N, C-alpha and C positions, 0 to 999 in steps of 0.2 A: 571583689574583693575587698575593694579601699572603703566603700561603704558598710561592707559587714565591719570591717575596721570600728569604724568611726560609730557605730552602733554600739560594738558592745563596749568602748570608751563612754558614751554615754550613758549605755544603762551602769555601768559600773560606778558611776560617778552619783547618777540618781540611787542607786543602793546604797549610796554611803561608804563605798570601798572606793578607795585611793590607792593609783597604780604605783607599786613601788618608784621610790626617788632614788637619783644617781648620784651616792654621795661624791664622787666624782669631781661632777660638774661643780661642786660648791668649797671644797677644803682646798688645802695646800697641796700643791705637787707636785712632781719631776724636781729639778734643780734644788729647788723652794724647800720641798719638804724632806730631801736628804738634808740641807744642810741646818734645817733646825732638827731634822729626826723626831717628826711629830707630820701625822698626815690626816688626824683630825681633828685638823683646827681651821677654822671660817679664813677664808681668801680674803685677801684686800678688795679685790673686785667685786666678789658677793656682799661684802659688808657695805661697800661704796652705794653698792645698789640699792640695797633692802633700807639703806639710809635715805637714798634719794627720794625709792617709793615712800616713805614714811613721808617726807617734805612735800612730796606731793599732794598726800593727802593730806597734810594740814594744809597746805595751800587753801586745797578745794575746799575744807572745813570751815576756811578762815578762822584759822588757831595758831598759832604759833607752838615750835616745840624743840627742846633738846633731845640731840640721839647718840648715845655712846653702844657702840659693839663692841663686844671685849671676844679674847678668846676664852676659851675653855678652862686656861691656867691666869687667866686677868689681866693678861692687857689689853691695852688698847688698839682695837685694828682699825675702827674709825670713830669718829666723832665732827655733830656739826651742830652749832647753835645759832638759831633762827633770827633776825633781830628781833628783839622787844622783850628778850627772856632777861629774869634777871637772875642774880647769884642762885639764887635757890632751888630756881628749877635747873639748871646746870648740875648742881652737888646732888637734887633727888633722883634726877638721869641716871646718875656714875650711881648713888646708891643702890637706885634699883634691879642694873646691870650687875652688880657684885653680889646684891641678894639670891641672884638666880644660880649664881657659880654656888653659893653655898648651900641652899636648898634645892639644887634643882628640880625646881617649879619656879610657876609664876607666881610674881608677889601679889595678885590679887587672891589664890587658892592660899595663901599665908596669913593674907587680909581676913579672910572668912574664919579660917583657927582660929584668932587672938581676940578677933570679937567677943567682945563681955569675959573676956579673961587677961585681966591685970598682969599676972603671975609670968604670964608668959608673952607677954609683952616687953616688959621689964628685962628675963630673960632674953629675947631674940633682940632687943635693943642693945644689951651689955655685948654681944658679938656683933654688932651691925649690918643683923638683917632689917631691912624696910620693908613690913608689910604694907605695902600703897599697891593698889594695882597701876601699871605701866610697866613693867618687865615679864620679861618672857627668855626661855630656854630657848633654841633654834638649832630644829629638830630636823635629822636628813637620816632617812633609811633607821628609824628609830633609835639614832646618835643625837648628843647636844654638842653642836659643832660650834658652841657661842654663844651670848647672849646678848639680847638688848636692852636697853634701858631709856626710857620716854617720859620726859617730863615740862612740865609748863603748862597743860592743858588740861580740862574735865574730860580729855580724850584718848589720852597716854594709851591705855591697850589697846583700843580700837584701831590706833594708830600703827601700832608694832605689828599688830595682828595681820591685819591689811598689806603690811608692806612685806612680813614675810610670806604669808602667800601667794603670793602674787609674783615672790624672785624666786622663794625655795618649794612654793607646792604647800599640800598639807601639813598644818600643826595641828597640836593635840587641841582640842575644844576648850573654849576660853571658861573659866571660874564662873558659875554661878555667880549673880548680883543677889546679894542679901538686903530684906528687907530694913528698912531705916528703924537703931536700935530705940525704940519705946523711949519718949521725953518725962525726964521725973520729975 
């Protein structure tokens, strides 16, 4: 019976079908949820584990990053700055997480939308949307329980994605990488 279950899980993964996640494992619950009057918000424990997974990824790749994890209402749940980060790395990580909350989408997907569209770039800039890869929604059971923003390296989005998938499970696919714009 156990072998059949393992085979079924392997088959589902190879077919691209992810088993349903259990949102209750990753959000505020019990007395804390009652006090906050909210159950769909990422827990501090989950945010810390995601951050640590991102830091581990960064160390493995020999890069340094700053990570912000925000609740769906924009409060900082967890933040971490690795050594060697300058103020712009920290600020852009926070901007990326906030942008996810505004758009409910990855900042890379938004970057693809504004590529070669100066009017849209200016419009989004005025409301604080930072369309640069490195910000992702944190999704569990098709619900956004928070946002992650990573700044400071050339692998910000990969760091965030690896951390999310290792801690909470399958996430929406990453936005495609557009070819570089032609030189004028």
